[in-house]
C-alpha positions, -999 to +999 in steps of 0.1 A: +232+756-194+202+758-170+177+756-199+187+721-209+178+689-190+205+676-167+207+643-185+216+660-217+245+678-201+257+646-186+255+629-220+276+656-236+302+653-208+303+615-212+307+618-250+336+642-245+352+616-222+348+589-249+364+612-275+393+619-252+397+581-246+399+576-284+427+602-286+446+586-258+443+551-272+454+563-306+485+580-290+493+549-270+490+527-300+513+551-319+539+550-291+539+512-291+542+511-329+571+536-327+588+515-300+585+481-318+597+496-352+623+520-338+604+549-355+622+580-342+599+604-360+568+587-346+578+599-311+576+635-322+540+629-334+531+614-300+544+644-281+525+668-304+492+649-300+497+648-262+494+686-262+459+682-276+451+655-251+462+678-222+440+706-236+410+684-239+415+671-204+415+706-190+384+716-210+364+686-198+374+693-162+363+729-165+330+718-180+324+693-152+332+720-125+308+745-141+281+718-143+286+710-106+284+747-097+253+755-117+233+723-115+243+710-081+235+674-090+227+648-064+227+610-061+234+591-094+240+623-113+266+635-088+283+601-089+284+603-127+302+637-127+326+626-101+334+594-121+339+615-153+363+638-135+384+609-121+384+590-154+394+622-172+425+624-149+434+588-155+432+592-193+455+622-192+480+603-172+478+574-197+486+600-224+517+611-204+529+575-201+525+571-239+549+600-243+573+585-219+573+553-239+580+572-271+609+591-254+626+557-249+625+548-285+660+563-294+675+547-263+668+510-269+682+486-295+656+468-317+674+435-313+673+439-275+635+444-276+630+408-288+641+396-254+609+410-238+572+409-244+564+445-249+540+439-278+520+415-257+521+439-227+510+468-249+481+449-265+469+438-230+471+473-216+453+488-246+425+462-243+421+470-206+417+507-214+392+500-242+371+477-219+372+501-190+358+529-212+332+505-227+322+495-192+316+532-184+296+538-215+274+507-210+274+508-172+286+472-174+297+459-140+309+425-154+332+442-179+346+465-153+353+435-131+370+418-160+394+447-164+403+444-127+410+407-133+432+414-164+454+436-143+470+406-127+480+392-161+498+425-169+514+426-135+527+391-140+544+400-172+559+431-156+572+410-127+588+386-152+606+415-169+618+428-135+632+394-126+649+390-160+665+424-157+676+418-121+692+385-131+709+397-164+722+431-152+745+414-128+766+400-155+797+420-164+791+419-201+755+430-197+745+464-212+731+479-181+717+509-199+696+488-222+682+468-193+673+499-173+655+513-203+636+480-208+626+481-172+613+516-176+592+507-206+577+477-188+569+500-159+552+526-181+530+499-197+522+484-164+512+518-150+488+522-180+472+490-169+469+504-134+451+534-147+427+513-167+420+493-135+413+526-116+389+536-144+371+502-140+369+507-102+354+541-107+328+525-130+320+500-102+316+530-079+292+546-104+272+514-107+271+503-070+279+534-050+307+514-033+343+528-033+368+501-041+403+511-029+432+500-008+439+468-027+474+454-028+495+476-051+514+463-081+546+474-064+538+454-033+530+423-055+564+428-072+583+429-039+565+399-027+572+380-059+610+386-054+607+370-019+590+339-032 
């Protein structure tokens, strides 16, 4: 490892991260397709692919730690490796959430799904993940900030689902189980958007050196919306 320039090692690690993001996005897309078509077999493929995602995440983390130990990078190079490590973790968690979505497929009725906007939510969350990774590749501050702005749109849809479930589940004839499952699915997709936003913020840290944290959480926004 010591014989190669530092920038080549960083390029390899960045490429591995992009490859992992492609696997995660493919699995998330598969989970949403299985959900919207009630494809029970599709869920099995999602779980199988998640094992590969987990293994890739562990390998990349190990490679980053070895790089840190042997190269002892500083300044921008150090920020890049820290950013890769954090994004790596977020991608793995997005993969887990895709599995959670697929696990709900057998539990929800297809007709019931039409009462919600899961396809729109899924498309928006997927776009956020794609743009956050593209922002990392291109070191694009504007694109990273755009992802952060998109998070509010996804949160707004999630709040609407929460309010609908809260209102409908009170009726005696309501199928409580279906509404609870719907709420879980909405939460999983919303969390994927949160992870995409975290990735975008890590990109902003990489570009500016400024740590962006402690903004109002989506849960706090949700509680506030119920008070309004």
